[in-house]
N, C-alpha and C positions, 0 to 999 in steps of 0.2 A: 491479440485481443485483450482488452482490459474492460472490466465492468466493476462498478461498486454498488453497494447497497447499505442502507442503514438498518439496524436491528430495531424491532418493535420494543424490546426491553433489553437492558444490558445483560449480556451473557457472561456468566461466571463459570469457567471450567473448574473441575474438581481441584480443590486446594488453592484456587486463586482468591486473592483478597479483592475488596471493592475497587482498589486502584488498578487491579489487573483486568477488570471487566472489559468486555469488548462491546463497542458501540456502533462500529461500522466495519465493513469488510470490503476487500477488493480481490477480484480474481484476475490472474494474469496467466495467459497461455503463451508459453515460449517454446522454442524448438526443443529445449532440453526437458520440458515438463510443464506441469500445471501447478500454479501456486495460489494459495489463499493467504492474503495479508490481513492481519487483524489490528485494529486501532483502539486505543484506550480512551479516546474522547471523540466527540463529533467533529471537532475542529483540528484534529491531529493531521499533520502533514506527512509524517512517516509512521510506518507500522511499529508496533511493539513486539509482535510475534508473527510467525508464519507457519504454514503447513503445506506439505506437498500432497497432491492427489494423483491417482492413476487415471481418473476419468472425470469429465464434467458431470456425468450422471452421479457419481459418488459424492462430488462436492455439492451438487444441488440437493441430493438426498439429505445431507447433513445440515444444510443452511436455509433452504427455501422456506421452510415453515417458520423461521425465525426473523425473516426480513420484513420490513414495513410494506405498506400498500403501494408504494412507488415502484417496488420491485428492483430489478437490476437495471442500472443506468450505464449505458455505453460511454466509454472514454477514449480519447486518442491514446495511441501508444506513446511511450516516453520518447523524448528527443534522443539522438545519439549520445551515448556515454552517461545518460541520466539514470537515476534510481528508478527501478520499475515500481516500487511501492509508494513513491512520492506523488502527492496531489498537485505539486507545482514542479516546474523544471528545476531539478536539483541534481547536482553531480559532485562526485569527489573531486576536489581541486586537483588539477594536473592530470586527471585521468585521460583527457582528450589528447594529450601530448605524450602519453606513455610514462609519466612520472607522477603517479597518484600520491597524494598526501593524505593517507588514510586518517579519518577522523575530522578532516577539514572539508567543508562543503562550500559550493557556490551556487547561486541561483540566477536565473535570467530575469533582468528587470529593464524594461524599455530597450530591449535589444542588446543589452550589455551584461556580461557575466560579472556578478559582484559577490563578495564574501557573504555567506549565509550565516546569520546569527538567529537561532530560533527564539531567543528571548525578546 
């Protein structure tokens, strides 16, 4: 399960700078645990930080009062080998063939995997 939400106001954790503020969040429930991904802009594709939670109740207790009126929005789970925190199909290059090139990514465009350049 994946859901995302936008925050009513940028959230700054203790010690964070304005650049570290959180504008949207995504929850991802996997077999190994429950993750909350945090994004430093509304148009961010990948998260800037994450947290693990023991339960959905704990996660909702921490965040539900901070999200906007649209609430949690359901999303599809990521495609195989893709990053769980990404809002687009995005995977580490070579991960699908067992030869990951860490730090290099590719994205699916018009049915073809191409090099991903976030700039």
